DOTOR-817945 format. One line per field, with one value per residue (C-alpha): residue number from 0; residue in three letters; x, y, z. Coordinates in Angstrom, 3 decimals. Last residue first. Example, Ala and Ser with C-alpha at 12.3 -4.5 7.8 and 13.67 -1.06 7.14 Angstrom:
<sites>
resi	[1  0]
resn	[SER  ALA]
xx	[13.670  12.300]
yy	[-1.060  -4.500]
zz	[7.140  7.800]
</sites>
This chain:
<sites>
resi	[312  311  310  309  308  307  306  305  304  303  302  301  300  299  298  297  296  295  294  293  292  291  290  289  288  287  286  285  284  283  282  281  280  279  278  277  276  275  274  273  272  271  270  269  268  267  266  265  264  263  262  261  260  259  258  257  256  255  254  253  252  251  250  249  248  247  246  245  244  243  242  241  240  239  238  237  236  235  234  233  232  231  230  229  228  227  226  225  224  223  222  221  220  219  218  217  216  215  214  213  212  211  210  209  208  207  206  205  204  203  202  201  200  199  198  197  196  195  194  193  192  191  190  189  188  187  186  185  184  183  182  181  180  179  178  177  176  175  174  173  172  171  170  169  168  167  166  165  164  163  162  161  160  159  158  157  156  155  154  153  152  151  150  149  148  147  146  145  144  143  142  141  140  139  138  137  136  135  134  133  132  131  130  129  128  127  126  125  124  123  122  121  120  119  118  117  116  115  114  113  112  111  110  109  108  107  106  105  104  103  102  101  100  99  98  97  96  95  94  93  92  91  90  89  88  87  86  85  84  83  82  81  80  79  78  77  76  75  74  73  72  71  70  69  68  67  66  65  64  63  62  61  60  59  58  57  56  55  54  53  52  51  50  49  48  47  46  45  44  43  42  41  40  39  38  37  36  35  34  33  32  31  30  29  28  27  26  25  24  23  22  21  20  19  18  17  16  15  14  13  12  11  10  9  8  7  6  5  4  3  2  1  0]
resn	[ASP  GLN  LEU  LYS  LYS  ARG  MET  TRP  LYS  ASP  PHE  ILE  MET  PHE  VAL  ASP  LYS  SER  ALA  TYR  ASN  LEU  ASP  GLN  ILE  ASN  LEU  TYR  LYS  VAL  GLU  LYS  THR  ALA  ASP  LEU  LYS  GLU  LEU  ILE  SER  ILE  ILE  GLN  GLY  PRO  ASN  PHE  ASN  LYS  THR  GLN  LYS  VAL  GLU  LYS  LEU  GLU  ASN  VAL  GLY  LYS  ILE  ILE  ALA  SER  ASN  GLU  LYS  ILE  MET  LEU  HIS  TRP  CYS  LEU  SER  TYR  PRO  MET  PHE  GLN  ASN  TYR  ASN  ARG  PHE  ARG  TYR  LYS  ILE  GLN  ASP  ILE  LEU  TYR  LYS  PRO  ASN  LYS  ARG  TYR  PHE  GLU  LYS  ILE  LEU  SER  LYS  ILE  GLN  PRO  ARG  ALA  THR  HIS  TYR  SER  LYS  PHE  TYR  GLU  LYS  LYS  PHE  GLY  THR  ILE  ASN  ALA  ALA  LYS  SER  GLN  SER  ALA  ASN  PHE  SER  PRO  ARG  LEU  GLY  PHE  ILE  LYS  LYS  PHE  LYS  GLY  SER  LEU  VAL  LYS  LEU  PRO  ASN  ILE  SER  TYR  SER  LYS  ALA  TRP  LYS  GLY  MET  LEU  VAL  GLY  LYS  ASN  LYS  VAL  PHE  TRP  ASP  GLU  GLU  ARG  ILE  ASN  ASN  ILE  LEU  PHE  VAL  ASP  ASP  ASN  PHE  TYR  VAL  PHE  THR  GLU  SER  LEU  GLY  GLU  VAL  ARG  HIS  LEU  MET  ALA  ASP  ILE  SER  ARG  ILE  ASN  PHE  THR  PRO  LEU  TYR  LYS  GLU  TYR  GLY  LYS  PHE  ILE  GLU  LYS  HIS  ASP  VAL  ILE  LYS  VAL  LYS  ASN  ARG  VAL  ILE  LEU  ASP  GLU  LEU  GLY  LYS  PHE  SER  PRO  LYS  GLN  ASN  ASP  THR  VAL  ILE  PHE  ILE  ARG  ARG  VAL  PHE  PRO  ALA  PHE  ARG  LEU  ILE  SER  LYS  VAL  CYS  TYR  GLU  ILE  GLU  ASN  ALA  GLN  LEU  TYR  GLN  LYS  LYS  TYR  ASN  THR  SER  THR  SER  LEU  HIS  LYS  GLU  ILE  LYS  LYS  LYS  TYR  GLU  LYS  ASP  SER  GLY  ASP  VAL  TRP  THR  ILE  VAL  ALA  ASP  ILE  SER  ARG  MET]
xx	[-20.875  -19.266  -18.201  -21.763  -23.057  -20.825  -22.077  -25.588  -25.543  -23.514  -25.863  -28.918  -26.918  -25.932  -29.552  -30.737  -27.825  -28.809  -26.389  -23.557  -20.779  -21.828  -20.890  -20.903  -21.285  -19.846  -20.267  -18.228  -19.067  -22.460  -23.212  -24.032  -27.596  -30.400  -28.509  -27.529  -31.713  -32.049  -29.540  -30.998  -34.507  -32.996  -31.274  -34.705  -36.697  -34.338  -34.671  -32.004  -30.905  -27.606  -26.888  -26.433  -24.823  -24.766  -22.810  -23.067  -20.544  -20.274  -22.526  -19.733  -18.247  -15.257  -11.752  -8.794  -5.357  -1.810  -2.177  0.281  -1.790  -4.828  -2.296  -1.464  -4.704  -5.357  -2.191  -3.164  -6.695  -4.902  -3.462  -6.530  -5.557  -4.782  -5.161  -8.396  -6.924  -7.972  -6.226  -2.536  -1.486  2.205  1.683  0.745  2.569  5.725  4.645  3.817  7.361  9.099  8.077  10.153  10.859  7.477  6.062  8.569  7.183  3.863  4.052  6.051  3.699  0.989  -2.684  -5.944  -8.783  -11.309  -14.263  -15.806  -16.610  -14.329  -14.460  -12.045  -11.170  -12.272  -11.093  -7.622  -6.282  -2.720  -1.522  -1.798  -5.285  -6.124  -5.113  -7.537  -10.422  -9.952  -9.587  -12.935  -14.795  -14.076  -14.657  -13.079  -15.156  -16.728  -14.637  -17.373  -14.831  -13.386  -16.659  -18.273  -14.651  -15.302  -19.350  -18.118  -15.510  -18.111  -20.742  -18.164  -16.930  -13.668  -11.473  -14.043  -13.309  -16.107  -16.811  -15.779  -17.045  -15.824  -14.341  -10.745  -9.047  -5.115  -3.019  0.342  -1.265  -4.812  -4.910  -8.315  -11.195  -8.757  -7.448  -10.799  -13.251  -16.101  -19.121  -19.222  -16.117  -16.087  -15.328  -15.535  -12.030  -10.740  -9.106  -6.337  -5.365  -1.506  0.376  4.615  3.928  4.496  7.597  8.159  5.154  6.180  3.619  1.307  3.071  0.196  -2.547  -1.416  -1.592  -4.971  -6.049  -5.243  -4.743  -1.101  1.215  3.586  4.898  8.398  8.601  9.469  12.727  10.503  6.944  5.776  7.229  6.128  2.407  2.561  2.220  0.425  0.863  -1.683  -0.913  2.417  0.932  1.746  -0.187  -3.110  -2.888  -3.418  -6.134  -8.197  -11.178  -10.706  -8.531  -7.177  -3.603  -2.642  0.291  -1.281  -2.532  -1.700  -2.992  -1.244  -3.096  -0.692  -0.547  -4.242  -5.157  -8.062  -10.072  -13.585  -12.868  -9.936  -10.690  -13.953  -12.115  -10.080  -12.890  -15.209  -12.800  -11.588  -15.428  -15.807  -17.602  -15.020  -14.412  -12.353  -15.289  -17.339  -15.516  -13.813  -14.528  -15.859  -12.581  -11.326  -8.901  -8.024  -4.051  -3.885  -7.293  -5.767  -3.487  -5.596  -8.206  -5.159  -4.484  -8.164  -8.709  -12.228  -10.866  -9.679  -7.405  -7.427  -5.746  -6.083  -3.476  -4.172  -1.226  -1.083  1.836  1.205  0.009]
yy	[4.980  7.207  9.665  9.534  10.107  13.097  14.508  14.291  15.968  18.793  18.998  19.497  21.990  24.361  24.119  25.551  27.969  29.454  28.885  31.362  29.642  26.547  28.557  25.683  21.929  19.710  16.105  13.323  9.384  9.345  6.169  4.541  6.146  6.578  8.318  10.984  11.485  11.996  14.550  16.520  16.438  17.102  20.446  21.673  21.071  23.085  26.019  26.715  30.486  30.226  27.151  28.936  25.649  21.899  19.892  16.097  14.204  10.421  11.371  13.796  12.164  10.180  10.565  8.678  10.694  10.426  10.842  13.614  16.497  14.651  14.930  18.275  19.498  18.039  19.759  23.303  22.609  22.116  25.712  27.029  30.317  34.015  37.227  37.833  38.162  36.497  38.267  38.427  38.387  37.886  33.792  33.229  35.673  34.018  30.651  31.571  33.306  30.233  27.930  25.007  24.290  25.484  22.649  20.054  20.713  20.337  17.317  15.483  16.126  14.402  15.305  13.811  16.469  15.832  17.675  20.934  20.779  20.102  21.813  19.965  22.886  23.754  25.370  26.465  23.531  24.313  23.912  27.518  27.530  24.739  26.924  29.965  27.442  26.442  30.523  31.002  28.356  29.640  33.559  36.194  37.630  41.078  44.651  46.145  46.714  43.174  41.563  42.961  42.367  38.544  38.815  40.027  37.485  34.561  35.813  36.124  32.420  31.726  32.738  30.902  27.711  25.408  22.924  18.985  17.298  16.668  13.995  13.261  10.006  10.252  7.892  5.807  2.742  3.989  6.749  8.564  6.253  3.270  3.793  2.971  5.512  4.460  6.789  10.331  12.087  15.892  18.815  21.925  22.316  22.490  19.144  17.984  14.460  13.201  11.164  12.031  12.040  15.019  15.182  18.908  20.561  22.392  20.565  22.893  25.961  26.953  26.334  29.135  31.607  30.690  30.251  34.043  35.452  35.716  37.198  36.500  37.218  38.385  35.061  33.359  31.643  29.461  30.021  26.304  26.586  30.106  29.104  26.825  23.139  21.136  17.599  14.998  11.315  11.659  9.650  12.990  14.717  12.666  12.486  16.028  16.381  13.912  16.260  19.758  22.727  23.847  25.571  28.759  30.650  30.691  27.407  24.306  21.238  18.020  14.625  11.308  7.991  7.890  4.190  4.657  6.402  6.595  7.462  9.152  11.057  11.988  12.823  15.402  16.801  17.359  18.823  20.978  22.110  23.123  26.499  28.806  32.299  33.818  33.493  35.884  38.840  41.586  44.701  46.772  46.931  49.141  48.538  45.430  44.756  45.707  44.210  40.860  40.736  42.220  39.751  36.717  38.050  37.780  34.549  34.654  34.001  30.075  29.317  26.069  24.270  20.239  18.145  14.155  11.733  8.905  6.086  3.284  -0.069]
zz	[14.487  16.303  13.561  12.244  15.567  15.821  12.301  13.250  16.582  15.198  12.223  14.491  16.820  13.623  12.112  15.837  16.438  12.901  10.542  9.143  10.753  8.639  5.313  3.176  4.106  1.811  2.396  0.731  0.672  -0.777  -2.481  1.060  1.010  3.566  5.931  3.337  2.700  6.423  6.700  3.686  5.450  8.904  7.280  5.638  8.973  10.889  8.759  6.199  4.825  6.358  4.860  1.657  0.118  0.588  -1.396  -1.768  -3.434  -4.542  -7.414  -8.976  -12.099  -12.601  -14.269  -13.953  -13.958  -14.797  -18.528  -18.755  -19.545  -17.019  -14.154  -15.187  -15.778  -11.839  -10.341  -11.648  -10.352  -6.823  -7.379  -8.570  -10.869  -9.498  -11.353  -10.294  -6.728  -3.506  -0.403  0.348  -3.167  -4.052  -3.950  -7.227  -9.308  -7.328  -8.070  -12.222  -12.065  -10.954  -14.088  -14.260  -10.809  -10.173  -12.672  -11.478  -7.734  -8.589  -10.524  -7.704  -5.191  -6.964  -5.821  -4.780  -4.217  -1.281  -2.043  -2.975  -7.045  -9.854  -13.372  -16.055  -18.526  -22.019  -25.200  -23.953  -22.321  -22.634  -18.742  -18.138  -19.737  -17.114  -14.427  -15.839  -16.073  -12.421  -11.124  -13.187  -11.153  -7.982  -9.240  -7.553  -4.772  -5.957  -6.079  -8.337  -11.117  -11.090  -10.800  -13.813  -15.709  -14.467  -15.602  -19.257  -19.650  -18.583  -20.960  -23.636  -23.330  -24.783  -21.785  -19.460  -20.829  -21.850  -19.027  -18.424  -15.537  -11.845  -9.246  -10.034  -9.395  -9.518  -11.359  -10.458  -9.412  -8.534  -6.497  -4.538  -4.717  -4.864  -1.194  -0.036  1.532  4.140  4.418  5.509  4.568  5.452  3.347  5.106  6.286  2.820  2.177  -0.172  -0.345  -0.922  -3.090  -2.685  0.962  2.868  5.353  5.178  3.660  0.608  -1.626  0.300  -1.151  -3.987  -1.886  0.661  -2.302  -3.354  0.478  0.600  4.230  3.758  6.216  4.739  1.250  2.605  4.110  0.574  1.418  3.896  2.741  3.935  7.434  7.889  7.355  10.154  9.969  12.704  12.520  13.070  13.100  15.407  18.157  20.206  17.540  17.768  21.833  21.698  19.119  21.144  22.141  19.925  20.156  16.955  16.559  15.452  14.263  10.428  9.539  7.642  9.363  7.829  8.462  8.403  7.068  5.599  5.943  8.346  5.770  7.003  10.932  10.672  7.769  9.616  12.617  10.909  9.240  11.665  13.744  11.490  10.862  14.555  13.526  11.912  10.971  8.216  5.838  8.559  6.335  8.150  5.767  8.480  9.932  6.910  3.973  5.160  5.854  9.453  9.978  9.325  12.050  14.599  13.622  13.790  17.621  18.516  17.380  16.059  12.336  13.257  10.368  8.407  5.081  5.438  4.032  3.926  3.650  1.657  1.583  -0.885  -0.119]
</sites>
């Protein structure tokens, strides 16, 4: 069996010192976004990997001078199952670009985690495993298993080009899909891109390292932004398109993923309905709950109880 690690990016935006740090670089304090806050997601994410993918060798939590706090974490650290990695470690030699509050800059440096296995899986902290995972769900021989579908490139879609310009003018959040399309363009896919969703993302470290070795300017141009920028690509998507280009990918659909969006608008009945449907199927292996920190207290408590039971079954 190959060594497979998991890498999770996480930050606790409610931490006073972190908030002071980020507000120094925001135009005004009112710009402080709830997107930097967290609601137990890191605990669910870590424990779901331990529960449903026990073959994972080590879990790296990449953060900014912080350490999550939940039951069992200290024991996991002592046993070397979980390691906390500071931004300073992966930005060694590039310290002038710190501090950064930009996930797309941080993601570009994940391959520099010391001791990271050649094959690893990248998680956002709001992605959870909810059914058993096999090694073959992520890697088959030397190929990564990618969940998604092909879509028309943003660069040749007039409506998308116009939308991108509109968002840039009005300072709206850079598009998740547009940054994937940009990654595809960089690797030579001009007409279409492989569109991914919020799930676990298999990565091959040597492909990433070799690309940046040959193209150091792409790395610098990526990490120089402290906040998300329209000029940035999606780093994990860059790796995916490199895999596809080198015939190192197996592509499958997204039937195993459930994305839950706009949680802030949910009432208890809606979240209960979603969770009951998930209980009734074994097909869905990945659950993405977006903006849980916006959810009402009742909705959060219902999900928390369900998730903790799932992790104990």
